[in-house]
MIMARPA-49873 format. One record per residue (C-alpha): x, y, z. Coordinates in nm, 4 decimals. Example, Ala and Ser with C-alpha at 12.3 -4.5 7.8 and 13.67 -1.06 7.14 Angstrom:
! residues 2
+----------+----------+----------+
:        X :        Y :        Z :
+----------+----------+----------+
:   1.2300 :  -0.4500 :   0.7800 :
:   1.3670 :  -0.1060 :   0.7140 :
+----------+----------+----------+
This chain:
! residues 488
+----------+----------+----------+
:        X :        Y :        Z :
+----------+----------+----------+
:   8.7827 :  10.9996 :  11.1035 :
:   8.5691 :  10.7593 :  11.3011 :
:   8.7269 :  10.6355 :  11.6203 :
:   8.6361 :  10.3473 :  11.8492 :
:   8.7319 :  10.2793 :  12.2087 :
:   8.7323 :   9.9714 :  12.4284 :
:   8.4694 :   9.9023 :  12.6937 :
:   8.7184 :   9.9728 :  12.9723 :
:   8.8086 :  10.3108 :  12.8227 :
:   8.4442 :  10.4061 :  12.7710 :
:   8.3501 :  10.3148 :  13.1253 :
:   8.6424 :  10.5132 :  13.2654 :
:   8.5341 :  10.8185 :  13.0638 :
:   8.1733 :  10.7763 :  13.1774 :
:   8.2837 :  10.7554 :  13.5400 :
:   8.4806 :  11.0787 :  13.5072 :
:   8.1817 :  11.2560 :  13.3549 :
:   7.9253 :  11.1161 :  13.6006 :
:   8.1338 :  11.2477 :  13.8903 :
:   8.0543 :  11.5986 :  13.7638 :
:   7.6858 :  11.5456 :  13.6798 :
:   7.3703 :  11.4982 :  13.8876 :
:   7.2762 :  11.1351 :  13.9416 :
:   7.1076 :  10.9850 :  13.6374 :
:   7.1900 :  11.2772 :  13.4061 :
:   7.4138 :  11.0739 :  13.1776 :
:   7.1476 :  10.8079 :  13.1271 :
:   6.8932 :  11.0787 :  13.0504 :
:   7.1236 :  11.2184 :  12.7822 :
:   7.1519 :  10.8757 :  12.6247 :
:   6.7766 :  10.8180 :  12.6481 :
:   6.7007 :  11.1543 :  12.4880 :
:   6.9276 :  11.0808 :  12.1922 :
:   6.7892 :  10.7285 :  12.1626 :
:   6.4273 :  10.8478 :  12.1670 :
:   6.5024 :  11.1126 :  11.9028 :
:   6.6669 :  10.8517 :  11.6792 :
:   6.3690 :  10.6180 :  11.7195 :
:   6.1304 :  10.8999 :  11.6346 :
:   6.3289 :  10.9575 :  11.3182 :
:   6.3026 :  10.5912 :  11.2262 :
:   5.9289 :  10.5810 :  11.2943 :
:   5.8501 :  10.9069 :  11.1182 :
:   5.5245 :  10.9313 :  11.3124 :
:   5.5479 :  10.8722 :  11.6873 :
:   5.1844 :  10.9245 :  11.7851 :
:   5.0025 :  10.5928 :  11.7642 :
:   5.3176 :  10.3925 :  11.6878 :
:   5.3571 :  10.0576 :  11.8640 :
:   5.6933 :  10.0258 :  12.0376 :
:   5.8237 :   9.7221 :  12.2239 :
:   6.1184 :   9.7528 :  12.4607 :
:   6.3355 :   9.4481 :  12.5238 :
:   6.4793 :   9.5500 :  12.8585 :
:   6.7646 :   9.3581 :  13.0186 :
:   6.8945 :   9.3960 :  13.3693 :
:   7.1662 :   9.6589 :  13.3235 :
:   7.1967 :  10.0227 :  13.2257 :
:   7.1306 :   9.9229 :  12.8659 :
:   6.7811 :   9.8201 :  12.9726 :
:   6.7515 :  10.1450 :  13.1657 :
:   6.8355 :  10.3459 :  12.8538 :
:   6.5610 :  10.1606 :  12.6658 :
:   6.3042 :  10.2175 :  12.9417 :
:   6.3751 :  10.5899 :  12.9738 :
:   6.3675 :  10.6300 :  12.5951 :
:   6.0400 :  10.4395 :  12.5902 :
:   5.8983 :  10.6794 :  12.8478 :
:   5.9846 :  10.9732 :  12.6224 :
:   5.8153 :  10.8052 :  12.3258 :
:   5.5096 :  10.7232 :  12.5374 :
:   5.4752 :  11.0888 :  12.6359 :
:   5.4625 :  11.1699 :  12.2648 :
:   5.1710 :  10.9332 :  12.2108 :
:   5.3353 :  10.6040 :  12.1234 :
:   5.1953 :  10.2831 :  12.2643 :
:   5.4972 :  10.1459 :  12.4527 :
:   5.5185 :   9.7968 :  12.6004 :
:   5.8185 :   9.6628 :  12.7913 :
:   5.9323 :   9.3014 :  12.7833 :
:   6.1366 :   9.2508 :  13.0996 :
:   6.4077 :   8.9903 :  13.0475 :
:   6.5109 :   8.9958 :  13.4135 :
:   6.2077 :   9.1227 :  13.6107 :
:   6.3796 :   9.1042 :  13.9496 :
:   6.6764 :   9.3101 :  13.8229 :
:   6.5026 :   9.5617 :  13.5976 :
:   6.6273 :   9.9200 :  13.6167 :
:   6.3784 :  10.0483 :  13.8761 :
:   6.3858 :  10.4183 :  13.7900 :
:   6.3551 :  10.3484 :  13.4196 :
:   6.0559 :  10.1205 :  13.4704 :
:   5.8888 :  10.3745 :  13.6984 :
:   5.9364 :  10.6463 :  13.4370 :
:   5.7838 :  10.4275 :  13.1677 :
:   5.4790 :  10.3390 :  13.3752 :
:   5.4300 :  10.7030 :  13.4780 :
:   5.4336 :  10.8028 :  13.1102 :
:   5.1579 :  10.5544 :  13.0252 :
:   5.3686 :  10.2607 :  12.9142 :
:   5.3066 :   9.9121 :  13.0418 :
:   5.4712 :   9.5753 :  13.0942 :
:   5.3803 :   9.3086 :  12.8400 :
:   5.1590 :   9.0230 :  12.9518 :
:   5.2545 :   8.8185 :  12.6460 :
:   5.5903 :   8.9208 :  12.4898 :
:   5.5239 :   8.7346 :  12.1667 :
:   5.1823 :   8.8910 :  12.1162 :
:   5.3323 :   9.2382 :  12.1705 :
:   5.6140 :   9.1718 :  11.9250 :
:   5.3798 :   9.0416 :  11.6575 :
:   5.2143 :   9.3835 :  11.6218 :
:   5.5126 :   9.6108 :  11.6906 :
:   5.6278 :   9.8897 :  11.4581 :
:   5.9617 :   9.9290 :  11.6349 :
:   6.1540 :   9.7072 :  11.8743 :
:   6.4182 :   9.8610 :  12.0974 :
:   6.6898 :   9.6084 :  12.1795 :
:   6.8150 :   9.6819 :  12.5317 :
:   6.8832 :   9.3222 :  12.6349 :
:   7.2588 :   9.3418 :  12.6930 :
:   7.5070 :   9.6273 :  12.6880 :
:   7.8720 :   9.6758 :  12.6053 :
:   7.9778 :   9.4308 :  12.8744 :
:   7.7919 :   9.1378 :  12.7213 :
:   7.9925 :   8.8222 :  12.6482 :
:   7.9214 :   8.4916 :  12.4791 :
:   7.5999 :   8.5679 :  12.2947 :
:   7.2452 :   8.5895 :  12.4250 :
:   7.1377 :   8.3924 :  12.7303 :
:   6.9108 :   8.0965 :  12.6460 :
:   6.6012 :   8.2610 :  12.7971 :
:   6.6486 :   8.5687 :  12.5762 :
:   6.6834 :   8.3754 :  12.2516 :
:   6.3119 :   8.3078 :  12.1824 :
:   6.2245 :   8.6724 :  12.2392 :
:   6.5116 :   8.7910 :  12.0169 :
:   6.4053 :   8.5529 :  11.7408 :
:   6.0466 :   8.6724 :  11.7644 :
:   6.1648 :   9.0340 :  11.7391 :
:   6.3715 :   8.9593 :  11.4301 :
:   6.0891 :   8.7554 :  11.2791 :
:   5.8364 :   9.0351 :  11.3191 :
:   5.7730 :   9.3169 :  11.0730 :
:   5.9103 :   9.5715 :  11.3184 :
:   6.2243 :   9.7804 :  11.2733 :
:   6.4808 :   9.6653 :  11.5304 :
:   6.6929 :   9.9413 :  11.6854 :
:   6.9823 :   9.8352 :  11.9063 :
:   7.0730 :  10.0343 :  12.2166 :
:   7.4479 :  10.1094 :  12.2009 :
:   7.5179 :   9.7810 :  12.0203 :
:   7.3188 :   9.4721 :  11.9162 :
:   7.2714 :   9.2270 :  12.2010 :
:   7.4939 :   8.9216 :  12.1700 :
:   7.7912 :   9.0793 :  11.9942 :
:   8.1200 :   9.1523 :  12.1718 :
:   8.1980 :   9.5217 :  12.1891 :
:   8.5770 :   9.5011 :  12.2094 :
:   8.6514 :   9.2401 :  11.9451 :
:   8.3650 :   9.2239 :  11.6961 :
:   8.3206 :   8.8550 :  11.7734 :
:   7.9825 :   8.6811 :  11.7830 :
:   8.0213 :   8.3767 :  12.0051 :
:   7.6582 :   8.2759 :  12.0243 :
:   7.3186 :   8.3942 :  11.9116 :
:   7.2824 :   8.7694 :  11.8603 :
:   6.9958 :   8.9988 :  11.7641 :
:   7.0482 :   9.1511 :  11.4186 :
:   6.9454 :   9.5163 :  11.4165 :
:   6.8242 :   9.7397 :  11.1365 :
:   6.9859 :  10.0363 :  11.3096 :
:   7.2099 :  10.0926 :  11.6101 :
:   7.2232 :  10.4053 :  11.8242 :
:   7.5562 :  10.4150 :  12.0047 :
:   7.6573 :  10.6619 :  12.2735 :
:   7.9651 :  10.8791 :  12.3074 :
:   8.1923 :  10.6895 :  12.0724 :
:   8.1975 :  10.3916 :  11.8405 :
:   8.2931 :  10.0567 :  11.9887 :
:   8.5241 :   9.8259 :  11.7904 :
:   8.2514 :   9.5655 :  11.7439 :
:   8.0404 :   9.8173 :  11.5519 :
:   8.3099 :   9.8492 :  11.2847 :
:   8.4541 :   9.4975 :  11.2586 :
:   8.2972 :   9.1825 :  11.1176 :
:   8.1325 :   8.9539 :  11.1986 :
:   7.9635 :   9.1813 :  11.4540 :
:   7.9335 :   9.4683 :  11.2058 :
:   7.6912 :   9.2575 :  11.0035 :
:   7.4476 :   9.2791 :  11.2954 :
:   7.4476 :   9.6568 :  11.3430 :
:   7.2530 :   9.7924 :  11.0482 :
:   7.2928 :  10.1687 :  11.0098 :
:   7.4937 :  10.3093 :  11.3002 :
:   7.4147 :  10.6511 :  11.4474 :
:   7.6494 :  10.8117 :  11.7013 :
:   7.4853 :  11.0210 :  11.9746 :
:   7.7096 :  11.2523 :  12.1761 :
:   7.6596 :  11.2373 :  12.5527 :
:   7.9577 :  11.4400 :  12.6700 :
:   8.2196 :  11.1721 :  12.7339 :
:   8.4222 :  11.2740 :  12.4313 :
:   8.6469 :  11.5132 :  12.6256 :
:   8.7340 :  11.2333 :  12.8674 :
:   8.8476 :  10.9872 :  12.6018 :
:   9.2222 :  10.9480 :  12.5369 :
:   9.3763 :  11.0993 :  12.2260 :
:   9.4711 :  10.7585 :  12.0832 :
:   9.1728 :  10.5286 :  12.0174 :
:   9.1762 :  10.1506 :  11.9917 :
:   9.0426 :  10.1528 :  11.6376 :
:   8.9993 :  10.4117 :  11.3673 :
:   8.8338 :  10.4271 :  11.0269 :
:   8.9650 :  10.6753 :  10.7722 :
:   8.7255 :  10.8923 :  10.5753 :
:   8.7749 :  11.0826 :  10.2474 :
:   8.9477 :  11.3804 :  10.4101 :
:   9.1892 :  11.1582 :  10.6014 :
:   9.2892 :  10.9655 :  10.2909 :
:   9.3252 :  11.2869 :  10.0893 :
:   9.5835 :  11.4107 :  10.3392 :
:   9.7857 :  11.0923 :  10.2887 :
:   9.7883 :  11.0783 :   9.9091 :
:  10.1109 :  11.2008 :   9.7481 :
:  10.0893 :  11.4571 :   9.4694 :
:  10.3721 :  11.5328 :   9.2253 :
:  10.5429 :  11.8684 :   9.2640 :
:  10.7022 :  12.0889 :   8.9994 :
:  11.0426 :  11.9262 :   9.0520 :
:  10.9109 :  11.5691 :   9.0580 :
:  11.0648 :  11.2977 :   8.8474 :
:  10.9882 :  10.9267 :   8.8418 :
:  11.2218 :  10.8613 :   9.1332 :
:  11.0729 :  11.1353 :   9.3480 :
:  10.7267 :  10.9966 :   9.2720 :
:  10.8481 :  10.6483 :   9.3587 :
:  10.9694 :  10.3459 :   9.1657 :
:  10.8105 :  10.0162 :   9.2649 :
:  10.9814 :   9.6849 :   9.2110 :
:  10.7327 :   9.4044 :   9.1511 :
:  10.8201 :   9.0359 :   9.1702 :
:  10.5051 :   8.8569 :   9.0620 :
:  10.3651 :   8.6052 :   8.8185 :
:  10.4824 :   8.2751 :   8.6797 :
:  10.4238 :   8.0608 :   8.3751 :
:  10.1032 :   7.9414 :   8.5410 :
:   9.9894 :   8.2831 :   8.6681 :
:  10.1150 :   8.5564 :   8.4323 :
:   9.8013 :   8.7587 :   8.5022 :
:   9.9087 :   8.8169 :   8.8618 :
:  10.2042 :   9.0172 :   8.7318 :
:   9.9864 :   9.2226 :   8.4983 :
:   9.7375 :   9.3039 :   8.7733 :
:  10.0017 :   9.3980 :   9.0299 :
:  10.1703 :   9.6270 :   8.7777 :
:   9.8301 :   9.7767 :   8.6912 :
:   9.7638 :   9.8545 :   9.0569 :
:  10.1038 :  10.0219 :   9.0936 :
:  10.0837 :  10.2337 :   8.7796 :
:   9.7202 :  10.3319 :   8.8324 :
:   9.8065 :  10.4010 :   9.1954 :
:  10.0477 :  10.6777 :   9.1089 :
:  10.3894 :  10.5128 :   9.0855 :
:  10.6534 :  10.7066 :   8.8968 :
:  10.7701 :  10.3823 :   8.7381 :
:  10.7513 :  10.0067 :   8.7828 :
:  11.0423 :   9.7663 :   8.7592 :
:  10.9034 :   9.4229 :   8.6892 :
:  11.1083 :   9.1108 :   8.7706 :
:  10.9775 :   8.7695 :   8.6698 :
:  10.8813 :   8.5359 :   8.3878 :
:  10.5742 :   8.7336 :   8.2748 :
:  10.7669 :   9.0230 :   8.1196 :
:  10.6085 :   8.9786 :   7.7755 :
:  10.2574 :   8.9938 :   7.9197 :
:  10.3458 :   9.2981 :   8.1293 :
:  10.5060 :   9.4892 :   7.8413 :
:  10.2170 :   9.4033 :   7.6094 :
:   9.9729 :   9.5734 :   7.8493 :
:  10.2031 :   9.8368 :   8.0001 :
:  10.4865 :   9.9334 :   7.7647 :
:  10.6129 :  10.1926 :   8.0140 :
:  10.7176 :   9.9133 :   8.2540 :
:  11.0876 :   9.8435 :   8.3093 :
:  11.1499 :   9.4687 :   8.2985 :
:  11.4385 :   9.2586 :   8.4236 :
:  11.5053 :   8.8855 :   8.4252 :
:  11.6266 :   8.8939 :   8.7848 :
:  11.7300 :   8.8470 :   9.0502 :
:  11.5517 :   9.1416 :   9.2175 :
:  11.8715 :   9.2692 :   9.3774 :
:  12.0164 :   9.3407 :   9.0334 :
:  11.7071 :   9.4917 :   8.8718 :
:  11.7938 :   9.8535 :   8.9502 :
:  11.6914 :  10.1305 :   9.1846 :
:  11.3541 :  10.1066 :   9.3571 :
:  11.1900 :  10.2760 :   9.6566 :
:  10.9810 :   9.9704 :   9.7499 :
:  10.9287 :   9.6066 :   9.6574 :
:  10.6139 :   9.4017 :   9.6108 :
:  10.6739 :   9.0275 :   9.6147 :
:  10.4520 :   8.7240 :   9.6034 :
:  10.1471 :   8.7406 :   9.3747 :
:  10.1500 :   8.4283 :   9.1595 :
:  10.5224 :   8.3472 :   9.2083 :
:  10.4679 :   7.9832 :   9.3028 :
:  10.7674 :   7.8369 :   9.4881 :
:  11.0214 :   8.1104 :   9.4119 :
:  11.1624 :   8.1370 :   9.7617 :
:  11.4900 :   8.2829 :   9.6382 :
:  11.3083 :   8.5930 :   9.5153 :
:  11.1390 :   8.6410 :   9.8531 :
:  11.4699 :   8.6123 :  10.0365 :
:  11.6390 :   8.8513 :   9.7949 :
:  11.3688 :   9.1136 :   9.8384 :
:  11.3638 :   9.0812 :  10.2167 :
:  11.7394 :   9.1435 :  10.2178 :
:  11.6866 :   9.4884 :  10.0615 :
:  11.6907 :   9.8110 :  10.2601 :
:  11.3627 :   9.9513 :  10.1235 :
:  11.0008 :   9.8885 :  10.2320 :
:  10.8684 :   9.5509 :  10.1202 :
:  10.5115 :   9.4298 :  10.0692 :
:  10.4607 :   9.0523 :  10.0838 :
:  10.1437 :   8.8968 :   9.9463 :
:   9.9970 :   8.5671 :   9.8276 :
:  10.2616 :   8.2987 :   9.7524 :
:  10.5258 :   8.5139 :   9.9175 :
:  10.3509 :   8.4727 :  10.2514 :
:  10.3925 :   8.0950 :  10.2364 :
:  10.7649 :   8.1363 :  10.1820 :
:  10.8274 :   8.3847 :  10.4623 :
:  11.0845 :   8.3267 :  10.7326 :
:  10.9461 :   8.5085 :  11.0397 :
:  11.2978 :   8.5705 :  11.1719 :
:  11.4001 :   8.7358 :  10.8454 :
:  11.1009 :   8.9675 :  10.8657 :
:  11.1639 :   9.0601 :  11.2302 :
:  11.5302 :   9.1369 :  11.1567 :
:  11.4565 :   9.3828 :  10.8764 :
:  11.5442 :   9.7470 :  10.9409 :
:  11.3081 :   9.8733 :  10.6697 :
:  10.9286 :   9.8380 :  10.7010 :
:  10.7475 :   9.5216 :  10.5958 :
:  10.3790 :   9.5148 :  10.5011 :
:  10.2086 :   9.1748 :  10.4874 :
:   9.8716 :   9.1467 :  10.3116 :
:   9.7127 :   8.8063 :  10.3835 :
:   9.3511 :   8.7062 :  10.3362 :
:   9.1880 :   8.4994 :  10.6100 :
:   9.3109 :   8.1660 :  10.4744 :
:   9.6698 :   8.2868 :  10.4493 :
:   9.6498 :   8.4438 :  10.7944 :
:   9.5211 :   8.1153 :  10.9341 :
:   9.8192 :   7.9285 :  10.7874 :
:  10.0610 :   8.1830 :  10.9329 :
:   9.8989 :   8.1577 :  11.2769 :
:   9.8479 :   7.7812 :  11.2699 :
:   9.4716 :   7.8045 :  11.3212 :
:   9.1643 :   7.7463 :  11.1056 :
:   9.0292 :   8.0015 :  10.8620 :
:   8.7049 :   8.0044 :  11.0606 :
:   8.8941 :   8.1122 :  11.3721 :
:   9.0512 :   8.4051 :  11.1891 :
:   8.7202 :   8.5170 :  11.0398 :
:   8.5477 :   8.4932 :  11.3778 :
:   8.8179 :   8.6987 :  11.5526 :
:   8.9589 :   8.9316 :  11.2885 :
:   9.0787 :   9.2013 :  11.5269 :
:   9.2589 :   8.9560 :  11.7528 :
:   9.4143 :   8.7812 :  11.4527 :
:   9.5562 :   9.0922 :  11.2857 :
:   9.7088 :   9.2103 :  11.6136 :
:   9.8650 :   8.8715 :  11.6767 :
:  10.0144 :   8.8545 :  11.3279 :
:  10.1663 :   9.2019 :  11.3594 :
:  10.3212 :   9.1086 :  11.6930 :
:  10.4481 :   8.7700 :  11.5776 :
:  10.6212 :   8.8978 :  11.2626 :
:  10.7148 :   9.2471 :  11.3763 :
:  10.5467 :   9.3732 :  11.0584 :
:  10.2523 :   9.5854 :  10.9611 :
:   9.9694 :   9.3513 :  10.8643 :
:   9.6799 :   9.4247 :  10.6326 :
:   9.4229 :   9.1488 :  10.6859 :
:   9.1958 :   9.1413 :  10.3820 :
:   8.8316 :   9.0423 :  10.4018 :
:   8.4815 :   9.1663 :  10.4655 :
:   8.6337 :   9.4335 :  10.6879 :
:   8.9972 :   9.4887 :  10.5987 :
:   9.2099 :   9.5693 :  10.9037 :
:   9.5585 :   9.7214 :  10.9250 :
:   9.7700 :   9.6711 :  11.2385 :
:  10.1044 :   9.8456 :  11.2744 :
:  10.4302 :   9.6843 :  11.3805 :
:  10.4601 :   9.8993 :  11.6931 :
:  10.3409 :   9.6744 :  11.9708 :
:   9.9866 :   9.8087 :  11.9691 :
:  10.0751 :  10.1748 :  12.0264 :
:   9.8891 :  10.2815 :  11.7117 :
:   9.5180 :  10.2192 :  11.6593 :
:   9.4207 :   9.9372 :  11.4281 :
:   9.2734 :  10.0826 :  11.1111 :
:   8.9494 :   9.9451 :  10.9689 :
:   8.8610 :  10.0084 :  10.6059 :
:   8.5043 :  10.1414 :  10.5675 :
:   8.5091 :  10.1082 :  10.1863 :
:   8.4873 :   9.7311 :  10.1608 :
:   8.2405 :   9.5775 :   9.9169 :
:   8.1596 :   9.2179 :   9.8161 :
:   8.2360 :   9.3145 :   9.4563 :
:   8.6048 :   9.2822 :   9.5451 :
:   8.5556 :   8.9080 :   9.5935 :
:   8.6925 :   8.8395 :   9.2470 :
:   9.0102 :   8.6765 :   9.1198 :
:   9.3102 :   8.9075 :   9.1105 :
:   9.1755 :   9.1901 :   9.3245 :
:   9.4412 :   9.1216 :   9.5872 :
:   9.7132 :   9.1542 :   9.3219 :
:   9.5825 :   9.4997 :   9.2306 :
:   9.5795 :   9.5994 :   9.5980 :
:   9.9408 :   9.4847 :   9.6391 :
:  10.0604 :   9.6970 :   9.3493 :
:   9.8633 :   9.9968 :   9.4712 :
:   9.9978 :   9.9709 :   9.8268 :
:  10.3480 :   9.9194 :   9.6886 :
:  10.3216 :  10.2443 :   9.4920 :
:  10.2269 :  10.4325 :   9.8099 :
:  10.5187 :  10.2764 :   9.9971 :
:  10.7496 :  10.3915 :   9.7181 :
:  10.6038 :  10.7429 :   9.7446 :
:  10.7164 :  10.7585 :  10.1072 :
:  10.4089 :  10.6641 :  10.3093 :
:  10.4756 :  10.4471 :  10.6111 :
:  10.3445 :  10.0921 :  10.5980 :
:  10.0314 :  10.1589 :  10.8050 :
:   9.9323 :  10.4642 :  10.6014 :
:  10.0149 :  10.2943 :  10.2701 :
:   9.8055 :   9.9892 :  10.3563 :
:   9.5156 :  10.1952 :  10.4898 :
:   9.5024 :  10.4385 :  10.1978 :
:   9.5411 :  10.1569 :   9.9445 :
:   9.2576 :   9.9554 :  10.0969 :
:   9.0358 :  10.2647 :  10.0962 :
:   9.1082 :  10.3552 :   9.7321 :
:   9.0768 :   9.9914 :   9.6253 :
:   8.7331 :   9.9593 :   9.7839 :
:   8.6188 :  10.2958 :   9.6522 :
:   8.7278 :  10.2052 :   9.2991 :
:   8.5280 :   9.8827 :   9.3194 :
:   8.2229 :  10.0730 :   9.4421 :
:   8.2518 :  10.3253 :   9.1618 :
:   8.2849 :  10.0484 :   8.9041 :
:   7.9988 :   9.8412 :   9.0440 :
:   7.7642 :  10.1286 :   9.1251 :
:   7.5021 :   9.9850 :   8.8906 :
:   7.5206 :   9.6372 :   9.0393 :
:   7.6963 :   9.4679 :   8.7473 :
:   7.9833 :   9.2172 :   8.7821 :
:   8.3332 :   9.3616 :   8.7648 :
:   8.6845 :   9.2246 :   8.7208 :
:   9.0033 :   9.3043 :   8.9091 :
:   9.1485 :   9.4713 :   8.6014 :
:   8.8458 :   9.7029 :   8.5861 :
:   8.9021 :   9.7924 :   8.9515 :
:   9.2622 :   9.8875 :   8.8673 :
:   9.1441 :  10.0980 :   8.5745 :
:   8.9078 :  10.2881 :   8.8063 :
:   9.1728 :  10.3803 :   9.0639 :
:   9.2347 :  10.7256 :   8.9097 :
:   8.8642 :  10.8021 :   8.9494 :
:   8.8845 :  10.6966 :   9.3127 :
:   9.1828 :  10.9294 :   9.3603 :
:   8.9768 :  11.2117 :   9.2055 :
:   8.6776 :  11.1532 :   9.4308 :
:   8.8949 :  11.1478 :   9.7417 :
:   9.0919 :  11.4576 :   9.6436 :
:   8.7724 :  11.6472 :   9.5519 :
:   8.5861 :  11.5222 :   9.8616 :
:   8.3041 :  11.3696 :   9.6607 :
:   8.0611 :  11.1590 :   9.8577 :
:   8.1568 :  10.7887 :   9.8692 :
:   7.9831 :  10.5765 :   9.6114 :
:   7.7151 :  10.3326 :   9.7309 :
:   7.8432 :   9.9771 :   9.7631 :
:   7.6342 :   9.8512 :   9.4727 :
:   7.5227 :   9.5508 :   9.6729 :
+----------+----------+----------+
């Protein structure tokens, strides 16, 4: 599992470690790891042309000390000082002693660079790059050099993943000690390139519960339910699905597909698309409604394609089993009814639906995804799965549990009906007994992995094909096969 911690937590851990180390030792550890990573990127250090963009803080110091190490190995290292009167003095002295120099013309140096080390701002940066740093950052990005960010790309916000101004897009990021939330959450994640974590010894000083976590294959495998010898359809989980309408019968078919392919013991379908559901999935149990009279279920999924059927939403929310609310169901939600439920509720909005629920613009949600998912979970007292370029899952526990970020996202999921498949899949995991946070996290992971497997050759895919590939995703997770490339 990958874990991420806030700036405040990281700084507290660093302070605890530095109290036990000689002065400057922690920065030297970071610089050593950074220099080694840069050497790996370059392939050949001797004769390589390296430009350091050094800001005023410790981030600039890390870059300067790493540059000194590269200079001692024969690289031609030039420093561009963004704040000459506040440059890290010891770092600059080390660079000059190793044969590096300060650039006379930053733009001339950048034009011929093989590698640019971005040490402009560190984890405390806010509000994007300062105006005087923007031309240099643009020249770095416009050059043919590989841009490597020190700890995180300058201009992004470490705690939230927001990008509130201009930022320097990196090809790779070398981060120290632990991941920071902004390295895992969009829009900032789009600026990081490949992220490499370098241990510097603070790990033992970090709290057991992180701010953010990203499940990997092994973590998801531990969550997935497997039938036992005594299993029957009820022990495996029966999902009730209220979806579809005369206008959107396909939503019902896709939600049922996600549930059945996701391991449900059985599906009880309630709605007007019964003929379409039975035609594709004859094993489905259908009922005209209302949901409360459809029979025994271990979870409900309500909302995909139901139009204005508010009665169905209210009926499902009145049940005593876990409920997943998606799509049209989100528009019909009564926040008080959700907060009063004793059983878990999982809401699965995309950015537009989240914006409507929060009373803000879609752009605001997409710019501040982490803040938005936490606010929704607090406002509704529900677990919230915010779909999008990085899908996030926040639990309904007042922030005590880390927000989960799905590392399996892929643009191939931007296709009609994929959210319906995800709803059915997550509903099946709720019915199997997973709590709402685990069900949402595992479902998002399998959903993304299935899309990657299906689109591995870069060909267009449909939501139904994603559902059909879910068993293969289960297999890869259970057998610990390497994740498929995103096919982008």
